[in-house]
Residue frames as qw, qx, qy, qz and C-alpha x, y, z in Angstrom:
[[0.315, -0.072, 0.922, -0.213, -6.03, -9.69, -4.40],
 [0.642, 0.455, 0.414, -0.458, -9.34, -9.52, -6.23],
 [0.523, 0.659, -0.424, -0.336, -7.52, -9.43, -9.57],
 [0.016, -0.403, 0.914, -0.047, -5.49, -12.42, -8.39],
 [0.534, 0.116, 0.746, -0.381, -8.63, -14.42, -7.53],
 [0.703, 0.585, 0.160, -0.372, -9.87, -14.06, -11.14],
 [0.152, 0.681, -0.650, -0.299, -6.51, -14.98, -12.69],
 [0.933, 0.186, -0.236, -0.198, -6.28, -18.21, -14.69],
 [0.742, 0.236, -0.476, 0.408, -2.71, -18.75, -13.47],
 [0.491, -0.835, -0.002, -0.247, -3.04, -17.92, -9.78],
 [0.874, -0.350, 0.031, 0.335, 0.01, -19.90, -8.74],
 [0.584, 0.412, 0.043, 0.698, 2.19, -17.57, -10.83],
 [0.108, -0.768, 0.001, -0.632, 1.08, -14.73, -8.56],
 [0.761, -0.640, -0.022, -0.100, 1.88, -16.46, -5.26],
 [0.259, -0.584, -0.605, 0.476, 3.14, -15.66, -2.79],
 [0.050, 0.712, 0.314, 0.626, 1.29, -12.36, -2.82],
 [0.431, -0.317, -0.463, 0.707, 2.13, -9.65, -0.27],
 [0.063, -0.826, -0.287, -0.480, 0.18, -6.57, 0.83],
 [0.471, -0.254, -0.416, 0.735, 1.62, -3.97, 3.18],
 [0.078, -0.886, -0.341, -0.306, -0.06, -0.90, 4.57],
 [0.412, -0.038, -0.296, 0.861, 1.75, 2.14, 5.89],
 [0.240, -0.762, -0.377, -0.469, -0.70, 4.28, 7.78],
 [0.478, -0.805, 0.196, -0.293, -0.74, 5.13, 11.49],
 [0.634, -0.457, 0.619, 0.084, 1.29, 1.95, 11.84],
 [0.363, 0.451, -0.711, -0.399, 2.54, -0.72, 9.46],
 [0.706, -0.024, 0.652, -0.274, 0.85, -4.05, 8.82],
 [0.414, 0.426, -0.615, -0.519, 0.52, -6.58, 6.10],
 [0.844, 0.009, 0.472, -0.255, -0.44, -10.00, 4.97],
 [0.078, 0.443, -0.805, -0.387, 1.03, -12.71, 2.80],
 [0.882, 0.178, 0.181, -0.397, -1.10, -15.12, 0.79],
 [0.104, -0.475, 0.850, 0.205, 0.69, -18.36, 0.00],
 [0.713, 0.127, -0.547, -0.420, -0.04, -21.53, -1.90],
 [0.566, -0.325, 0.659, -0.373, -1.12, -24.43, 0.26],
 [0.177, -0.061, 0.963, 0.194, -1.37, -28.14, -0.54],
 [0.314, 0.529, 0.786, -0.055, -4.24, -29.00, -2.86],
 [0.232, 0.365, 0.376, 0.819, -3.81, -25.82, -4.93],
 [0.265, -0.855, -0.445, -0.023, -5.51, -23.77, -2.22],
 [0.279, 0.534, -0.217, 0.768, -4.39, -20.36, -1.18],
 [0.578, -0.661, -0.454, 0.152, -4.17, -19.26, 2.41],
 [0.094, -0.922, 0.190, -0.325, -3.15, -16.36, 4.57],
 [0.608, 0.264, -0.601, 0.447, 0.29, -17.05, 6.02],
 [0.606, -0.739, 0.030, -0.295, 0.22, -17.51, 9.79],
 [0.266, 0.571, -0.693, 0.349, 3.14, -18.01, 12.14],
 [0.285, 0.003, -0.873, 0.397, 3.65, -19.82, 15.40],
 [0.049, 0.387, 0.742, -0.546, 0.45, -20.37, 17.40],
 [0.252, 0.671, 0.644, 0.267, -1.55, -19.04, 14.41],
 [0.159, -0.761, -0.105, 0.620, -0.23, -15.51, 14.97],
 [0.562, 0.799, 0.141, 0.161, 0.02, -13.10, 12.07],
 [0.676, 0.090, -0.064, 0.728, 3.48, -11.77, 11.20],
 [0.183, -0.905, -0.179, 0.339, 4.36, -8.37, 12.65],
 [0.661, 0.462, 0.164, 0.568, 6.12, -6.88, 9.63],
 [0.005, -0.903, -0.005, -0.429, 6.05, -3.40, 11.14],
 [0.592, -0.762, 0.239, -0.105, 7.91, -4.53, 14.24],
 [0.912, 0.153, -0.062, 0.376, 10.91, -6.10, 12.58],
 [0.473, -0.653, 0.110, 0.581, 14.21, -4.62, 13.77],
 [0.559, 0.718, 0.258, 0.324, 15.27, -2.02, 11.25],
 [0.487, -0.468, 0.066, 0.734, 18.37, 0.14, 10.91],
 [0.393, 0.801, 0.379, 0.245, 17.00, 2.96, 8.80],
 [0.414, 0.065, -0.014, 0.908, 18.50, 6.32, 8.01],
 [0.125, -0.857, -0.494, -0.078, 16.98, 9.51, 9.37],
 [0.259, 0.435, -0.151, 0.849, 17.80, 13.18, 9.74],
 [0.539, -0.646, -0.117, -0.528, 15.26, 13.23, 12.57],
 [0.609, -0.589, 0.457, -0.272, 15.56, 11.71, 16.02],
 [0.244, 0.471, -0.843, -0.089, 18.10, 8.92, 15.98],
 [0.160, -0.084, -0.974, 0.137, 16.13, 6.48, 18.15],
 [0.557, -0.199, -0.049, -0.805, 12.38, 6.07, 18.55],
 [0.177, -0.004, 0.940, -0.291, 10.76, 3.58, 20.92],
 [0.381, -0.174, -0.655, -0.629, 7.78, 1.91, 19.31],
 [0.686, -0.333, 0.071, -0.643, 4.51, 0.96, 20.98],
 [0.936, -0.042, -0.349, -0.015, 5.87, -2.59, 21.18],
 [0.580, -0.785, 0.198, 0.087, 8.57, -1.19, 23.51],
 [0.807, 0.014, 0.284, 0.518, 11.34, -1.89, 21.01],
 [0.073, -0.759, 0.170, 0.624, 13.64, 0.80, 19.72],
 [0.154, 0.548, -0.535, -0.625, 13.73, 1.50, 15.98],
 [0.595, 0.291, 0.749, -0.015, 11.23, -0.93, 14.49],
 [0.267, 0.269, 0.616, 0.691, 10.40, -0.61, 10.78],
 [0.077, -0.803, -0.572, -0.151, 7.17, 1.17, 11.78],
 [0.350, -0.767, -0.126, 0.523, 9.16, 3.89, 13.54],
 [0.282, -0.281, 0.439, 0.805, 10.61, 4.89, 10.16],
 [0.064, -0.123, -0.665, -0.733, 7.58, 4.56, 7.85],
 [0.190, -0.614, -0.766, 0.002, 4.40, 4.54, 9.97],
 [0.049, -0.800, -0.212, -0.560, 2.55, 7.77, 10.70],
 [0.613, -0.789, -0.037, -0.020, 3.13, 7.72, 14.46],
 [0.803, -0.208, 0.135, 0.542, 6.79, 6.86, 13.92],
 [0.403, 0.529, 0.206, 0.718, 7.21, 9.69, 11.41],
 [0.270, -0.867, -0.135, -0.397, 5.63, 12.09, 13.88],
 [0.746, -0.640, 0.052, 0.173, 7.85, 10.89, 16.74],
 [0.771, -0.020, 0.202, 0.604, 11.02, 10.82, 14.66],
 [0.354, 0.366, 0.249, 0.824, 10.63, 14.08, 12.76],
 [0.057, -0.471, -0.478, 0.739, 8.22, 15.97, 15.04],
 [0.308, 0.221, -0.274, -0.884, 5.87, 16.70, 12.16],
 [0.716, 0.274, 0.514, -0.383, 2.49, 15.25, 11.26],
 [0.542, 0.059, 0.711, 0.445, 2.80, 13.12, 8.09],
 [0.364, 0.773, 0.501, 0.142, 0.33, 15.30, 6.21],
 [0.012, 0.993, -0.078, -0.091, 2.67, 18.27, 6.75],
 [0.753, -0.330, 0.367, 0.435, 5.94, 16.46, 6.01],
 [0.235, 0.799, -0.322, -0.451, 8.28, 18.26, 3.61],
 [0.826, 0.471, -0.279, -0.130, 9.75, 16.53, 0.56],
 [0.181, 0.588, -0.746, 0.255, 13.05, 15.82, 2.35],
 [0.496, -0.195, 0.720, -0.444, 11.27, 13.72, 4.96],
 [0.862, 0.319, 0.148, -0.366, 9.15, 11.99, 2.32],
 [0.596, 0.607, -0.525, -0.017, 12.36, 11.09, 0.50],
 [0.065, -0.435, 0.827, -0.349, 13.88, 9.58, 3.64],
 [0.692, 0.031, 0.541, -0.478, 10.69, 7.65, 4.37],
 [0.819, 0.475, -0.154, -0.282, 10.62, 6.36, 0.76],
 [0.381, 0.565, -0.721, 0.124, 14.22, 5.13, 1.07],
 [0.281, -0.257, 0.811, -0.445, 13.48, 3.39, 4.38],
 [0.792, 0.214, 0.286, -0.495, 10.23, 1.93, 3.03],
 [0.731, 0.525, -0.401, -0.170, 12.05, 0.51, -0.01],
 [0.176, 0.477, -0.820, 0.264, 14.78, -0.99, 2.20],
 [0.493, -0.100, 0.690, -0.520, 12.23, -2.58, 4.54],
 [0.833, 0.347, 0.037, -0.429, 10.24, -3.98, 1.62],
 [0.561, 0.535, -0.631, -0.031, 13.39, -5.56, 0.27],
 [0.137, -0.326, 0.850, -0.390, 14.08, -7.27, 3.60],
 [0.684, 0.135, 0.498, -0.516, 10.55, -8.66, 3.66],
 [0.771, 0.507, -0.195, -0.332, 10.69, -9.66, -0.01],
 [0.342, 0.522, -0.778, 0.072, 13.99, -11.49, 0.47],
 [0.315, -0.177, 0.824, -0.435, 12.50, -13.47, 3.34],
 [0.618, 0.298, 0.597, -0.416, 9.22, -14.44, 1.69],
 [0.224, -0.105, 0.746, 0.619, 9.95, -14.20, -2.05],
 [0.467, 0.581, 0.504, -0.435, 6.61, -12.74, -3.17],
 [0.458, 0.356, 0.588, 0.564, 5.74, -12.51, -6.86],
 [0.003, 0.671, 0.306, 0.675, 3.80, -9.31, -6.26],
 [0.274, -0.333, -0.515, 0.741, 3.70, -6.61, -3.60],
 [0.062, -0.746, -0.425, -0.508, 0.81, -4.20, -3.20],
 [0.269, -0.058, -0.415, 0.867, 1.18, -1.08, -1.10],
 [0.235, -0.707, -0.493, -0.449, -1.60, 0.80, 0.61],
 [0.475, -0.552, -0.461, 0.507, -2.50, 2.87, 3.62],
 [0.028, -0.958, -0.232, 0.169, -2.68, 6.53, 4.52],
 [0.343, -0.651, 0.378, 0.562, 1.00, 7.29, 3.95],
 [0.402, 0.052, 0.734, 0.545, 1.07, 5.64, 0.51],
 [0.185, 0.696, 0.635, 0.279, -2.26, 7.05, -0.66],
 [0.166, -0.923, -0.218, 0.269, -1.92, 10.39, 1.13],
 [0.312, -0.640, 0.370, 0.597, 1.56, 11.15, -0.19],
 [0.632, 0.663, 0.040, -0.399, 0.51, 10.08, -3.66],
 [0.890, 0.444, 0.027, 0.096, 2.06, 8.88, -6.87],
 [0.317, 0.790, -0.444, 0.279, 5.43, 10.70, -6.53],
 [0.486, -0.549, 0.613, -0.294, 6.03, 8.97, -3.18],
 [0.924, 0.068, 0.362, -0.105, 5.12, 5.56, -4.57],
 [0.730, 0.653, -0.150, 0.136, 7.34, 6.07, -7.63],
 [0.008, 0.769, -0.566, 0.297, 10.25, 6.96, -5.33],
 [0.707, -0.322, 0.583, -0.239, 9.69, 3.81, -3.22],
 [0.919, 0.326, 0.218, -0.049, 9.39, 1.64, -6.32],
 [0.517, 0.775, -0.323, 0.167, 12.48, 3.11, -7.99],
 [0.179, -0.672, 0.654, -0.297, 14.61, 2.57, -4.87],
 [0.823, -0.126, 0.499, -0.241, 13.18, -0.91, -4.29],
 [0.885, 0.456, 0.086, 0.030, 13.91, -2.08, -7.84],
 [0.306, 0.815, -0.445, 0.210, 17.36, -0.44, -7.81],
 [0.495, -0.553, 0.631, -0.227, 18.27, -2.55, -4.77],
 [0.909, 0.126, 0.394, -0.048, 17.60, -5.68, -6.82],
 [0.656, 0.729, -0.144, 0.131, 19.77, -4.42, -9.66],
 [0.046, -0.787, 0.565, -0.243, 22.68, -3.89, -7.24],
 [0.211, -0.296, 0.905, -0.221, 22.34, -7.32, -5.66],
 [0.700, 0.078, -0.349, -0.618, 20.19, -9.72, -7.73],
 [0.254, -0.220, 0.901, -0.274, 19.72, -12.54, -5.23],
 [0.327, 0.407, 0.853, -0.021, 16.31, -13.30, -6.70],
 [0.108, 0.468, 0.522, 0.705, 13.94, -11.80, -9.22],
 [0.100, 0.044, 0.303, -0.947, 12.31, -8.58, -8.11],
 [0.179, 0.530, 0.817, -0.139, 8.59, -8.86, -7.46],
 [0.029, 0.574, 0.401, 0.713, 6.13, -6.61, -9.23],
 [0.205, -0.385, -0.526, 0.730, 5.20, -3.71, -7.00],
 [0.066, -0.479, -0.433, -0.761, 2.17, -1.46, -7.28],
 [0.228, -0.070, 0.420, -0.876, -0.30, 0.61, -5.30],
 [0.057, 0.399, 0.912, -0.070, -3.51, -1.07, -4.24],
 [0.116, -0.347, -0.344, -0.865, -6.43, 0.81, -5.74],
 [0.551, -0.620, -0.522, -0.198, -8.70, -0.17, -2.87],
 [0.048, -0.658, 0.355, -0.662, -8.24, 2.27, 0.00],
 [0.648, -0.431, 0.367, -0.510, -9.85, 0.01, 2.59],
 [0.765, 0.224, -0.595, -0.102, -8.23, -3.28, 1.59],
 [0.158, 0.262, -0.790, 0.531, -6.80, -3.71, 5.10],
 [0.521, -0.027, 0.430, -0.737, -10.31, -3.54, 6.53],
 [0.832, 0.211, -0.268, -0.438, -11.57, -5.98, 3.90],
 [0.549, 0.309, -0.757, 0.173, -8.74, -8.38, 4.77],
 [0.128, -0.179, 0.717, -0.662, -9.53, -8.13, 8.46],
 [0.713, 0.068, 0.152, -0.681, -13.17, -8.90, 7.71],
 [0.782, 0.266, -0.525, -0.204, -12.19, -11.99, 5.72],
 [0.320, 0.245, -0.815, 0.416, -10.01, -13.23, 8.58],
 [0.368, -0.092, 0.525, -0.762, -12.79, -12.48, 11.10],
 [0.810, 0.136, -0.108, -0.560, -15.19, -14.55, 9.00],
 [0.717, -0.300, 0.629, -0.025, -12.80, -17.47, 9.35],
 [0.809, 0.568, -0.034, -0.145, -12.18, -17.87, 5.62],
 [0.579, 0.558, -0.510, 0.305, -8.41, -18.04, 6.17],
 [0.764, -0.627, 0.096, -0.117, -7.36, -20.06, 9.18]]
């Protein structure tokens, strides 16, 4: 986002989407508003979107059904969030073997595609403990699968996807919202 703010052609980068996969899954979408202003996308009654709680039919060699904290079975977060990984596979994410990381990468890529098809972002940044903790090979797997899904079914141009270099960007975003800069 900070690179975006300095860009001469900001509108070419909007909408801009950030998603974090950590204990849970969250994210934010910055969109262009009238008057060439940018704003954080808000839904009904000024609520933020719950990307992690979208219904999701992922694939898993672990438990077939996991009830999320929102009381719904098989949300996106139950496939790619740390608590969901632990509940589904009965292993802490930091001890997950490559097979599980591969399944999580496939589910993460599929969920990102669903979100991207709904909002049409120009750029997606990924962050959070799962993304940063599992490192570059995990991200490359997510990216490869995500871009391959666009090649199979090119409904729209694939957004650029990368890892956010700021580890605490979710906290920074929350601080910005708390300050009232994006209403």
